[in-house]
PLY file of the C-alpha trace (Angstrom):
ply
format ascii 1.0
element vertex 51
property float x
property float y
property float z
element edge 50
property int vertex1
property int vertex2
end_header
7.85 -4.11 -6.25
9.30 -6.87 -4.45
6.07 -7.32 -2.43
3.99 -8.25 -5.66
7.04 -10.70 -7.06
7.24 -8.22 -9.68
3.73 -8.49 -11.09
2.68 -4.65 -12.58
-1.09 -5.57 -12.69
-1.24 -6.81 -8.85
1.20 -3.49 -7.95
-1.27 -1.17 -9.68
-4.16 -2.90 -8.46
-3.33 -2.24 -4.80
-1.79 1.26 -5.22
-5.41 2.16 -6.81
-7.78 0.54 -4.37
-9.24 1.76 -1.24
-7.70 0.53 2.03
-8.91 0.59 5.48
-5.66 1.12 7.06
-5.61 4.65 4.91
-9.23 5.71 6.14
-10.09 4.44 2.67
-7.95 6.18 0.54
-5.57 4.21 -2.18
-2.17 4.12 -1.38
-1.86 6.18 -4.89
-4.16 9.07 -3.41
-2.30 8.96 0.14
1.02 9.48 -1.37
0.75 12.98 -1.91
-1.12 12.99 1.69
1.37 11.51 3.65
3.44 9.08 2.01
5.09 7.66 5.30
1.73 6.22 5.90
1.66 3.92 2.64
5.48 3.25 3.66
4.71 1.78 7.16
1.96 -0.01 5.52
4.38 -1.69 3.10
6.84 -2.64 6.31
3.63 -4.00 7.99
3.07 -6.24 5.04
6.64 -7.53 4.52
6.77 -8.23 8.43
3.14 -9.88 8.33
1.57 -7.28 11.10
-1.84 -6.86 9.98
-2.89 -5.22 13.08
0 1
1 2
2 3
3 4
4 5
5 6
6 7
7 8
8 9
9 10
10 11
11 12
12 13
13 14
14 15
15 16
16 17
17 18
18 19
19 20
20 21
21 22
22 23
23 24
24 25
25 26
26 27
27 28
28 29
29 30
30 31
31 32
32 33
33 34
34 35
35 36
36 37
37 38
38 39
39 40
40 41
41 42
42 43
43 44
44 45
45 46
46 47
47 48
48 49
49 50
């Protein structure tokens, strides 16, 4: 993933650790519930919107 500078370990850690904006779920868990939430989080990271 370009946002992680193609660092597989960093990407894996991001995908598997719980995130507050995802109500404490990991992005990997959230993908099966609502993939749009994960995509929105990635867009916010890319644009610097951490509100």
